[in-house]
C-alpha positions as a Markdown table, in Angstrom:
| # | Residue | x | y | z |
|---|---|---|---|---|
| 1 | Met | -55.2 | -20.0 | 7.8 |
| 2 | Lys | -53.5 | -21.8 | 10.5 |
| 3 | Asn | -51.3 | -23.7 | 7.9 |
| 4 | His | -50.7 | -20.3 | 6.2 |
| 5 | His | -49.3 | -18.8 | 9.5 |
| 6 | Lys | -47.2 | -22.0 | 10.1 |
| 7 | Leu | -45.6 | -21.7 | 6.6 |
| 8 | Ile | -44.6 | -18.0 | 7.3 |
| 9 | Leu | -43.2 | -19.0 | 10.6 |
| 10 | Ala | -41.1 | -22.0 | 9.0 |
| 11 | Leu | -39.7 | -19.3 | 6.3 |
| 12 | Phe | -38.9 | -16.8 | 9.0 |
| 13 | Leu | -36.9 | -19.6 | 10.9 |
| 14 | Ile | -35.2 | -20.8 | 7.8 |
| 15 | Val | -33.9 | -17.4 | 6.3 |
| 16 | Pro | -31.8 | -16.4 | 9.2 |
| 17 | Leu | -30.2 | -19.8 | 9.1 |
| 18 | Val | -29.4 | -19.5 | 5.2 |
| 19 | Ser | -28.1 | -15.9 | 5.7 |
| 20 | Gly | -26.0 | -17.0 | 8.7 |
| 21 | Ser | -24.5 | -20.0 | 6.8 |
| 22 | Gln | -23.5 | -17.7 | 3.9 |
| 23 | Ala | -22.1 | -15.1 | 6.2 |
| 24 | Gln | -19.8 | -17.6 | 7.8 |
| 25 | Thr | -18.5 | -18.7 | 4.5 |
| 26 | Pro | -14.8 | -17.2 | 4.3 |
| 27 | Asp | -13.9 | -15.1 | 1.3 |
| 28 | Arg | -11.4 | -16.8 | -0.9 |
| 29 | Lys | -9.3 | -14.6 | -3.1 |
| 30 | Ile | -6.5 | -15.1 | -5.3 |
| 31 | Ala | -4.3 | -13.3 | -7.8 |
| 32 | Leu | -2.7 | -14.9 | -11.0 |
| 33 | Thr | 0.8 | -14.0 | -11.6 |
| 34 | Phe | 2.9 | -15.2 | -14.8 |
| 35 | Asp | 6.6 | -15.3 | -14.9 |
| 36 | Asp | 9.0 | -15.6 | -17.8 |
| 37 | Leu | 7.4 | -12.8 | -20.1 |
| 38 | Pro | 7.5 | -12.7 | -23.1 |
| 39 | Gly | 7.5 | -16.5 | -22.8 |
| 40 | Leu | 9.0 | -19.7 | -21.7 |
| 41 | Gly | 9.8 | -22.7 | -24.0 |
| 42 | Pro | 9.7 | -25.4 | -25.2 |
| 43 | Ser | 6.8 | -24.3 | -27.2 |
| 44 | Gly | 6.9 | -26.4 | -30.5 |
| 45 | Tyr | 5.7 | -24.6 | -33.4 |
| 46 | Trp | 4.1 | -22.0 | -31.2 |
| 47 | Arg | 5.5 | -18.6 | -31.2 |
| 48 | Pro | 5.5 | -16.5 | -27.9 |
| 49 | Arg | 2.9 | -14.0 | -29.1 |
| 50 | Glu | 0.6 | -16.8 | -29.8 |
| 51 | Ile | 0.9 | -18.4 | -26.5 |
| 52 | Ser | 0.7 | -15.1 | -24.7 |
| 53 | Arg | -2.5 | -14.2 | -26.6 |
| 54 | Thr | -4.1 | -17.4 | -25.4 |
| 55 | Ile | -3.5 | -16.4 | -21.9 |
| 56 | Leu | -4.9 | -13.0 | -22.7 |
| 57 | Arg | -7.8 | -14.1 | -24.5 |
| 58 | Thr | -8.6 | -16.2 | -21.4 |
| 59 | Leu | -8.0 | -13.7 | -18.9 |
| 60 | Ala | -10.2 | -11.2 | -20.8 |
| 61 | Asp | -13.0 | -13.9 | -20.9 |
| 62 | His | -13.2 | -13.9 | -17.1 |
| 63 | Gln | -12.4 | -10.4 | -16.6 |
| 64 | Ile | -9.1 | -11.0 | -14.7 |
| 65 | Gln | -6.4 | -8.6 | -14.0 |
| 66 | Ala | -3.2 | -10.3 | -13.8 |
| 67 | Ala | 0.5 | -9.7 | -13.3 |
| 68 | Gly | 3.4 | -10.7 | -15.8 |
| 69 | Phe | 7.0 | -10.5 | -14.8 |
| 70 | Val | 9.4 | -9.6 | -17.7 |
| 71 | Val | 12.8 | -10.8 | -18.5 |
| 72 | Gly | 14.4 | -8.3 | -20.5 |
| 73 | Glu | 17.1 | -10.4 | -22.1 |
| 74 | Lys | 14.3 | -12.3 | -23.9 |
| 75 | Ile | 13.4 | -9.3 | -25.8 |
| 76 | Asp | 17.0 | -8.2 | -26.4 |
| 77 | Asp | 17.2 | -11.9 | -27.9 |
| 78 | Asp | 14.4 | -11.1 | -30.3 |
| 79 | Leu | 13.1 | -7.7 | -30.3 |
| 80 | Ser | 9.8 | -8.8 | -32.2 |
| 81 | Asn | 9.1 | -10.1 | -28.6 |
| 82 | Phe | 8.4 | -6.6 | -27.5 |
| 83 | Val | 5.1 | -6.5 | -28.8 |
| 84 | Val | 4.3 | -9.6 | -26.3 |
| 85 | Val | 4.6 | -7.5 | -23.2 |
| 86 | Glu | 3.0 | -4.4 | -24.9 |
| 87 | Asp | 0.0 | -6.6 | -25.4 |
| 88 | Trp | -0.2 | -7.2 | -21.6 |
| 89 | Ala | 0.3 | -3.4 | -20.9 |
| 90 | Ser | -2.4 | -2.4 | -23.2 |
| 91 | Gln | -4.9 | -4.7 | -21.8 |
| 92 | Gly | -4.7 | -3.3 | -18.4 |
| 93 | His | -2.5 | -6.0 | -16.9 |
| 94 | Leu | 0.4 | -5.2 | -14.4 |
| 95 | Leu | 4.0 | -5.9 | -15.4 |
| 96 | Gly | 6.9 | -6.2 | -13.0 |
| 97 | Asn | 10.6 | -7.1 | -12.9 |
| 98 | Gln | 12.1 | -10.6 | -13.1 |
| 99 | Thr | 15.9 | -8.8 | -13.5 |
| 100 | His | 17.0 | -8.7 | -17.1 |
| 101 | Ala | 18.4 | -12.1 | -17.3 |
| 102 | Asp | 16.3 | -14.0 | -14.7 |
| 103 | Val | 19.5 | -14.2 | -12.4 |
| 104 | Asp | 19.8 | -16.1 | -9.3 |
| 105 | Leu | 20.3 | -13.9 | -6.1 |
| 106 | Asn | 22.2 | -16.9 | -4.4 |
| 107 | Glu | 24.8 | -17.1 | -7.1 |
| 108 | Leu | 25.7 | -13.4 | -7.4 |
| 109 | Ala | 27.0 | -10.7 | -5.1 |
| 110 | Ala | 24.1 | -8.3 | -4.2 |
| 111 | Asp | 25.3 | -5.5 | -6.1 |
| 112 | Glu | 25.8 | -7.6 | -9.2 |
| 113 | Phe | 22.2 | -8.8 | -8.6 |
| 114 | Leu | 20.9 | -5.0 | -8.3 |
| 115 | Glu | 22.6 | -4.1 | -12.0 |
| 116 | His | 20.4 | -6.9 | -13.3 |
| 117 | Leu | 17.4 | -5.4 | -11.5 |
| 118 | Ser | 18.0 | -2.1 | -12.7 |
| 119 | Asp | 18.9 | -3.2 | -16.5 |
| 120 | Gly | 15.4 | -5.1 | -16.2 |
| 121 | Gln | 13.6 | -1.6 | -16.0 |
| 122 | Asn | 14.5 | -0.6 | -19.4 |
| 123 | Tyr | 11.4 | -2.1 | -21.4 |
| 124 | Leu | 9.4 | -1.6 | -18.2 |
| 125 | Arg | 10.0 | 1.9 | -17.8 |
| 126 | Arg | 9.0 | 2.7 | -21.7 |
| 127 | Leu | 5.7 | 0.6 | -21.1 |
| 128 | Ser | 5.0 | 2.5 | -18.0 |
| 129 | Arg | 4.9 | 5.9 | -19.6 |
| 130 | Ala | 2.7 | 4.7 | -22.5 |
| 131 | Phe | 0.2 | 2.6 | -20.3 |
| 132 | Asp | 0.4 | 4.3 | -17.0 |
| 133 | Phe | 1.2 | 1.8 | -14.4 |
| 134 | Asp | 3.6 | 1.2 | -11.7 |
| 135 | Tyr | 6.3 | -1.4 | -12.7 |
| 136 | Arg | 8.2 | -1.5 | -9.4 |
| 137 | Tyr | 7.4 | -5.0 | -8.4 |
| 138 | Ile | 10.1 | -7.4 | -8.2 |
| 139 | Arg | 9.6 | -11.3 | -8.7 |
| 140 | Tyr | 12.9 | -13.0 | -7.2 |
| 141 | Pro | 13.8 | -15.6 | -9.6 |
| 142 | Phe | 13.8 | -19.0 | -8.4 |
| 143 | Leu | 12.2 | -17.2 | -5.2 |
| 144 | His | 15.6 | -16.8 | -3.9 |
| 145 | Gln | 15.9 | -13.9 | -1.6 |
| 146 | Gly | 19.4 | -14.5 | -0.6 |
| 147 | Asn | 21.4 | -17.2 | 1.1 |
| 148 | Thr | 23.5 | -15.0 | 3.3 |
| 149 | Glu | 22.1 | -12.3 | 5.4 |
| 150 | Lys | 24.4 | -9.7 | 3.8 |
| 151 | Asn | 23.1 | -10.4 | 0.5 |
| 152 | Lys | 19.5 | -10.5 | 1.6 |
| 153 | Asn | 19.7 | -7.2 | 3.5 |
| 154 | Arg | 21.6 | -5.3 | 0.9 |
| 155 | Val | 19.1 | -6.0 | -1.8 |
| 156 | Ala | 16.2 | -5.5 | 0.7 |
| 157 | Lys | 17.4 | -1.9 | 1.8 |
| 158 | Ala | 18.1 | -1.3 | -2.2 |
| 159 | Leu | 14.4 | -2.3 | -3.0 |
| 160 | Tyr | 13.1 | -0.2 | -0.1 |
| 161 | Ser | 15.1 | 2.9 | -1.1 |
| 162 | Ala | 13.7 | 2.3 | -4.8 |
| 163 | Asp | 10.0 | 1.9 | -3.6 |
| 164 | Tyr | 10.0 | -1.6 | -5.0 |
| 165 | Lys | 7.6 | -4.0 | -3.7 |
| 166 | Ile | 8.1 | -7.9 | -3.5 |
| 167 | Ala | 5.7 | -9.8 | -5.7 |
| 168 | His | 5.4 | -12.7 | -3.2 |
| 169 | Val | 4.2 | -16.3 | -3.8 |
| 170 | Thr | 2.0 | -18.2 | -1.7 |
| 171 | Val | 1.1 | -21.1 | -4.1 |
| 172 | Lys | 4.1 | -22.5 | -5.9 |
| 173 | Thr | 3.8 | -24.6 | -9.0 |
| 174 | Ser | 6.1 | -26.3 | -11.6 |
| 175 | Asp | 3.8 | -25.7 | -14.4 |
| 176 | Tyr | 6.6 | -25.2 | -16.9 |
| 177 | Arg | 7.4 | -28.8 | -16.5 |
| 178 | Phe | 4.4 | -29.7 | -18.6 |
| 179 | Asn | 5.6 | -27.9 | -21.7 |
| 180 | Gln | 7.9 | -30.5 | -23.4 |
| 181 | Phe | 5.3 | -33.2 | -22.7 |
| 182 | Tyr | 2.7 | -31.1 | -24.3 |
| 183 | Val | 4.9 | -30.4 | -27.5 |
| 184 | Glu | 5.4 | -34.4 | -27.8 |
| 185 | Ser | 1.7 | -35.0 | -27.0 |
| 186 | Glu | 0.2 | -32.7 | -29.7 |
| 187 | Gly | -2.1 | -34.4 | -32.0 |
| 188 | Asp | -2.8 | -37.2 | -29.3 |
| 189 | Pro | -6.0 | -36.4 | -27.5 |
| 190 | Glu | -5.8 | -39.0 | -25.1 |
| 191 | Glu | -2.3 | -38.2 | -23.8 |
| 192 | Leu | -3.2 | -34.4 | -23.8 |
| 193 | Ala | -6.5 | -35.1 | -21.8 |
| 194 | Glu | -4.3 | -37.0 | -19.2 |
| 195 | Leu | -1.8 | -34.4 | -19.2 |
| 196 | Lys | -4.6 | -31.8 | -18.6 |
| 197 | Arg | -5.7 | -33.8 | -15.3 |
| 198 | Leu | -2.2 | -34.0 | -14.2 |
| 199 | Tyr | -1.5 | -30.5 | -14.6 |
| 200 | Leu | -4.8 | -29.5 | -12.7 |
| 201 | Glu | -4.2 | -31.6 | -10.0 |
| 202 | His | -0.6 | -30.5 | -9.5 |
| 203 | Val | -1.6 | -26.8 | -9.2 |
| 204 | Leu | -4.7 | -27.8 | -7.0 |
| 205 | Gln | -2.7 | -29.6 | -4.7 |
| 206 | Ala | 0.0 | -26.9 | -4.4 |
| 207 | Leu | -3.1 | -24.6 | -3.5 |
| 208 | Asp | -4.1 | -27.2 | -0.9 |
| 209 | Tyr | -1.0 | -27.1 | 0.8 |
| 210 | Ala | -1.1 | -23.2 | 0.8 |
| 211 | Glu | -4.4 | -23.1 | 2.4 |
| 212 | Ser | -3.6 | -25.5 | 5.2 |
| 213 | Gln | -0.2 | -23.6 | 5.7 |
| 214 | Ser | -2.1 | -20.1 | 5.9 |
| 215 | Glu | -4.3 | -21.5 | 8.6 |
| 216 | Ala | -1.4 | -22.8 | 10.3 |
| 217 | Val | 0.8 | -19.8 | 10.3 |
| 218 | Phe | -1.8 | -16.9 | 10.0 |
| 219 | Gly | -4.8 | -18.5 | 11.5 |
| 220 | Arg | -7.0 | -17.8 | 8.0 |
| 221 | Asn | -6.8 | -18.1 | 4.8 |
| 222 | Ile | -4.9 | -15.1 | 3.4 |
| 223 | Asn | -5.2 | -13.4 | -0.1 |
| 224 | His | -3.2 | -15.9 | -2.3 |
| 225 | Ile | -0.7 | -15.2 | -5.2 |
| 226 | Leu | -0.5 | -18.2 | -7.6 |
| 227 | Trp | 2.9 | -18.6 | -9.4 |
| 228 | Leu | 2.6 | -19.6 | -13.2 |
| 229 | Arg | 4.7 | -19.3 | -16.1 |
| 230 | Cys | 3.7 | -17.6 | -19.6 |
| 231 | Gly | 4.2 | -21.1 | -21.4 |
| 232 | Leu | 2.5 | -23.2 | -23.6 |
| 233 | Val | 0.4 | -25.8 | -20.8 |
| 234 | Thr | -0.6 | -23.0 | -18.9 |
| 235 | Ala | -2.0 | -21.1 | -22.0 |
| 236 | Gln | -3.7 | -24.3 | -23.0 |
| 237 | Phe | -5.3 | -25.3 | -19.5 |
| 238 | Leu | -5.8 | -21.8 | -18.0 |
| 239 | Glu | -9.4 | -21.9 | -18.7 |
| 240 | Asp | -9.8 | -25.3 | -17.0 |
| 241 | Leu | -8.0 | -24.0 | -14.1 |
| 242 | Ile | -9.7 | -20.9 | -13.5 |
| 243 | Leu | -13.3 | -22.7 | -13.9 |
| 244 | Gln | -11.6 | -25.0 | -10.8 |
| 245 | Leu | -10.6 | -22.1 | -8.9 |
| 246 | Lys | -14.1 | -20.4 | -9.2 |
| 247 | Glu | -15.7 | -23.8 | -8.2 |
| 248 | Arg | -13.6 | -23.8 | -5.0 |
| 249 | Gly | -15.2 | -20.3 | -4.3 |
| 250 | Tyr | -12.2 | -18.2 | -5.2 |
| 251 | Gln | -12.5 | -14.7 | -6.4 |
| 252 | Phe | -9.9 | -13.2 | -8.7 |
| 253 | Ile | -8.0 | -10.0 | -7.5 |
| 254 | Ser | -5.1 | -7.9 | -8.7 |
| 255 | Leu | -1.7 | -8.4 | -7.3 |
| 256 | Pro | -1.7 | -5.0 | -5.7 |
| 257 | Glu | -5.3 | -6.0 | -3.8 |
| 258 | Ala | -3.8 | -9.5 | -2.9 |
| 259 | Leu | -0.7 | -7.7 | -1.2 |
| 260 | Ala | -2.9 | -5.3 | 0.6 |
| 261 | Asp | -3.6 | -8.1 | 3.1 |
| 262 | Pro | -2.2 | -7.3 | 6.5 |
| 263 | Ala | -0.4 | -10.7 | 6.4 |
| 264 | Tyr | 2.2 | -9.6 | 3.9 |
| 265 | Gln | 3.3 | -6.9 | 6.4 |
| 266 | Thr | 4.5 | -9.8 | 8.7 |
| 267 | Glu | 8.3 | -9.7 | 9.2 |
| 268 | Glu | 10.2 | -12.9 | 7.9 |
| 269 | Thr | 13.9 | -13.6 | 8.5 |
| 270 | Tyr | 14.6 | -16.6 | 6.6 |
| 271 | Val | 18.2 | -16.6 | 5.0 |
| 272 | Gly | 19.1 | -19.8 | 3.0 |
| 273 | Pro | 19.4 | -21.6 | -0.4 |
| 274 | Leu | 15.6 | -22.7 | -0.7 |
| 275 | Gly | 13.1 | -20.9 | -2.8 |
| 276 | Leu | 9.9 | -20.9 | -0.3 |
| 277 | Ser | 6.7 | -19.2 | -0.7 |
| 278 | Phe | 5.9 | -16.2 | 1.5 |
| 279 | Ile | 3.7 | -18.4 | 3.9 |
| 280 | Asp | 6.9 | -21.0 | 4.3 |
| 281 | Arg | 9.4 | -18.2 | 4.8 |
| 282 | Val | 7.3 | -16.8 | 7.8 |
| 283 | Ala | 7.2 | -20.5 | 8.9 |
| 284 | Ala | 10.6 | -21.1 | 8.7 |
| 285 | Ser | 11.2 | -17.6 | 10.8 |
| 286 | Arg | 8.8 | -18.9 | 13.3 |
| 287 | Ser | 10.2 | -22.3 | 13.5 |
| 288 | Leu | 7.1 | -23.7 | 12.4 |
| 289 | Pro | 6.7 | -26.8 | 10.1 |
| 290 | Phe | 6.9 | -26.3 | 6.6 |
| 291 | Asp | 7.4 | -28.6 | 3.2 |
| 292 | Pro | 10.2 | -27.0 | 1.1 |
| 293 | Glu | 9.3 | -29.3 | -1.8 |
| 294 | Asp | 5.7 | -28.6 | -2.2 |
| 295 | Gly | 4.8 | -27.3 | -5.5 |
| 296 | Glu | 8.1 | -28.6 | -6.9 |
| 297 | Met | 8.1 | -31.3 | -9.6 |
| 298 | Thr | 11.1 | -32.8 | -11.6 |
| 299 | Arg | 10.9 | -34.0 | -15.1 |
| 300 | Arg | 11.3 | -37.8 | -13.8 |
| 301 | Asp | 8.4 | -37.1 | -11.5 |
| 302 | Leu | 6.2 | -36.1 | -14.3 |
| 303 | Glu | 7.2 | -39.1 | -16.5 |
| 304 | Arg | 6.7 | -41.4 | -13.5 |
| 305 | Leu | 3.0 | -40.2 | -13.2 |
| 306 | Leu | 2.4 | -40.5 | -16.9 |
| 307 | Asp | 3.8 | -44.0 | -17.1 |
| 308 | Glu | 1.5 | -45.2 | -14.0 |
| 309 | Glu | -1.7 | -44.3 | -16.2 |
């Protein structure tokens, strides 16, 4: 009987400790976003819709609502690509505006940029009426929000007046750099396995940096927004990436849910040529350290990594 009482007492003491440990585990949340819809090459013999459907199947398998950003010119060039963005909308994913021709604000006057933004709404309006979603999210191409105060402020005021929201990025990647190497390696399982390892390592290292910067700038791990492209490599390796993120304790949320984090109301005043994540824009505004090259990879960088193996 005494042993029975001791066992009950031991369990009573252990349970609060376990519960307390779980309660102290911070929520980790991330939104997946995909630029360059209906698709970004090179893609070998793969058609844009095949690549897109691979991404959509994986998202559906994990019940993830993502966001895709449309470059209207890509549909103008091949009207059959309209069905790609229609697929996204019909499956409940948010679609936003990457401008009509993926133009760089650093290379245009503000009014020219806004014309491209306006033209980028053409297909989005049609889809939003059919599938009832708000398309007024802008993904600045190259994450360039203006290298002069005049341009930045002019565009920001126009976006505010039109009720546009900025689709910020906290986790920068160069996932598109892997596309050509995938095309060249198809048919070679060993090379593809190594490419997948490097791809996952690249994205997760970018997440490491974003988490560290988030703690440094905001004192906590804010809701993250991952920057991917609708391309061949991300389509092929997305399942593995999602599993890795789940292992790190991440829950998947929509872009509007991510942007509801109060951190995104923080004022940032960075003006310059760099394509920075939102966290680094705030860091630059506060004269805090940041690495503008984090998440960036050149073709030569990837060639060097592959040669080392």
